Every structure is written in structure tokens, then in C-alpha cells.
C-alpha positions as CSV (number, residue, x, y, z in Angstrom):
1,X,172.3,205.8,193.0
2,X,172.4,203.9,189.5
3,X,172.8,206.9,187.5
4,X,176.2,207.7,189.8
5,X,177.3,204.3,189.5
6,X,176.7,204.3,185.6
7,X,178.7,207.6,185.7
8,X,181.7,206.6,187.8
9,X,181.9,203.4,185.4
10,X,181.9,205.6,182.4
11,X,184.8,207.9,183.7
12,X,186.8,205.0,184.6
13,X,186.3,203.8,181.4
14,X,187.4,206.6,179.4
15,X,190.1,207.1,181.4
16,X,191.9,203.4,180.7
17,X,191.3,204.3,177.2
18,X,192.7,207.5,176.6
19,X,196.0,206.3,175.1
20,X,198.5,208.4,177.2
21,X,201.5,206.8,177.0
22,X,204.5,206.6,179.4
23,X,207.7,204.0,179.8
24,X,206.3,203.0,183.4
25,X,204.8,199.8,184.5
26,X,201.3,200.3,184.8
27,X,201.0,203.5,182.9
28,X,200.4,202.8,179.4
29,X,197.8,201.6,177.4
30,X,199.5,200.7,174.1
31,X,202.7,198.9,172.9
32,X,205.3,201.1,171.9
33,X,209.2,201.4,171.6
34,X,211.2,204.3,173.0
35,X,214.6,205.5,172.4
36,X,216.9,207.7,174.7
37,X,218.0,210.9,172.7
38,X,221.5,211.9,172.2
39,X,221.2,214.3,174.5
40,X,221.2,211.8,177.6
41,X,224.3,211.4,179.8
42,X,224.0,207.8,179.9
43,X,224.3,208.0,175.8
44,X,227.4,208.1,173.8
45,X,227.1,207.9,169.9
46,X,230.8,207.3,169.5
47,X,230.8,204.0,170.7
48,X,229.6,200.9,168.5
49,X,226.7,198.9,168.9
50,X,227.9,195.4,168.7
51,X,226.3,194.0,172.1
52,X,223.0,193.9,173.3
53,X,221.4,193.5,176.5
54,X,217.8,193.3,178.3
55,X,216.1,193.5,181.3
56,X,212.5,192.6,182.1
57,X,209.6,194.0,184.2
58,X,206.3,193.1,184.6
59,X,203.0,192.9,186.6
60,X,199.3,191.8,186.7
61,X,197.1,194.0,188.5
62,X,198.8,195.3,191.7
63,X,201.6,193.2,191.9
64,X,205.2,193.8,189.8
65,X,208.3,191.9,189.5
66,X,211.4,192.2,187.7
67,X,214.3,194.6,187.1
68,X,213.7,196.8,184.0
69,X,216.7,199.0,184.5
70,X,219.4,200.3,182.4
71,X,222.3,199.1,184.6
72,X,220.8,195.7,184.8
73,X,220.1,195.5,180.9
74,X,223.6,196.6,180.5
75,X,225.0,193.8,183.2
76,X,223.0,191.2,181.1
77,X,224.8,191.9,178.1
78,X,228.2,192.8,179.4
79,X,228.5,196.4,178.2
80,X,230.2,199.2,179.4
81,X,229.6,201.9,177.3
82,X,225.9,202.5,176.3
83,X,225.2,203.5,172.5
84,X,221.4,203.8,172.6
85,X,218.9,202.4,174.8
86,X,215.1,201.2,173.4
87,X,212.3,200.3,175.7
88,X,209.3,198.1,174.5
89,X,206.4,198.5,176.5
90,X,203.1,196.9,176.6
91,X,199.8,197.1,178.6
92,X,196.7,195.3,178.4
93,X,193.8,197.4,180.0
94,X,195.8,198.2,183.0
95,X,195.7,194.6,183.9
96,X,198.9,192.9,182.5
97,X,201.9,195.2,181.7
98,X,205.7,194.6,180.8
99,X,208.5,196.8,180.3
100,X,211.6,195.5,178.5
101,X,214.7,197.6,178.3
102,X,217.2,196.9,175.5
103,X,220.5,198.7,175.6
104,X,222.9,198.5,172.7
105,X,226.7,199.6,173.1
106,X,230.3,197.8,173.7
């Protein structure tokens, strides 16, 4: 029984330290910044990046709060046309996470 418990703890520990990175709440194990690509339909690189809007979402354990969508970031910055989008994602051992969506445009 003790060997089974030790194996379970080892499996969970190794899964938490793998380094898989996705821009979703609770699914990352490192801080990172991502950008939308030019082929994304919401992005239009012909506009100037003169305004900036942010939206925030975070969580502790199983409780999440906030709205880190692109639409909310556009509203917060008064943006109607998007030049590019960045995400800042941070997670600490699946216990605490935060995602900030940053939209640049006009």
C-alpha cells in the first residue's frame, strides 16, 4: 500500500513539473508571453498599435475569477481594430494562476 501511494505521489509530482504550456487558466507551469499570429482573423496588421487594453483572469486552486477575453481587453482600451494580441500567463504549481490578455490597436 505504501509503495502504491509513493508511486501515485511520484506520478502527480512529475505531471505537475512537465513544462507543458497552454494559454489557459490552470494549465501552465511557467510564466510566458504569447502572440496571435498574422493569420488570425481578429488581427489586422494594417492598423496602428496606438492604444492598449488589458483584461485579467486568475485563480487559486479550483476558484477562478475575472474575464480575460479579447473583447473585454478591447472594451477596456477603447479599441475597435486589433493590431496584435499578447497573453501573459503565470502558474505556480497549479495552485495560483493568472492570465492577462493585452490587445494593441486603434
